C-alpha positions, 0 to 999 in steps of 0.5 A, a space after each residue: 267245282 268251279 264254273 268257268 265263264 263259258 258255263 255262267 255267261 247265260 241265263 237258264 231259268 227253271 220254270 214251274 211248268 216243266 220248262 227251262 228258258 234261256 236268256 230271258 225269264 219265262 213267266 207264262 203260267 199256262 201250257 199253251 201250244 208252241 211256238 210261244 213268242 220269242 222265248 228260247 225254251 227247252 220243254 222236257 215236260 211242258 204242263 200246267 203244274 199245280 205247286 200248291 201241294 207238297 210238290 217242289 222244283 229242285 235243281 243242281 249242278 253235278 260233276 260226279 264222275 259216276 253220273 257223268 259216265 252214266 249220262 254219257 253212255 245213255 246219250 251215246 246209246 240213244 243218239 250214237 257218236 261219242 259224248 262225254 259231258 263236262 258237268 250235268 245240270 239236273 232239274 226235278 219237278 218232284 211230286 207235281 200234279 197238273 191242274 187238270 189231274 187229280 192231286 193223287 196223280 203226281 209226276 216226278 219228271 226230270 231233265 238232265 243236260 250238260 255240255 260236252 267235254 272239249 
């Protein structure tokens, strides 16, 4: 897969606390209430995660046709209209406990997003 300039001309930082930041890095280590400074954020699972365990944060870009169709259908069912993603950016916070939760109470939130095909 080749990423064209329209997909590579911005910074998207994956943060350990369930946040994606755009343009500027976001290094806040707590889950304070919004709004936060001037950061542009996507917060699919805003929490104070503890990554000292076997937890991890992983991301990938996919152009797998089966996934593209599946995600397009889910988005159309949820929001209506016509949508076909060109590619997917997938982030998984894997087996992450929060600082305020016991270590045996882990979560595996996932964020999947992508631009529409022209």
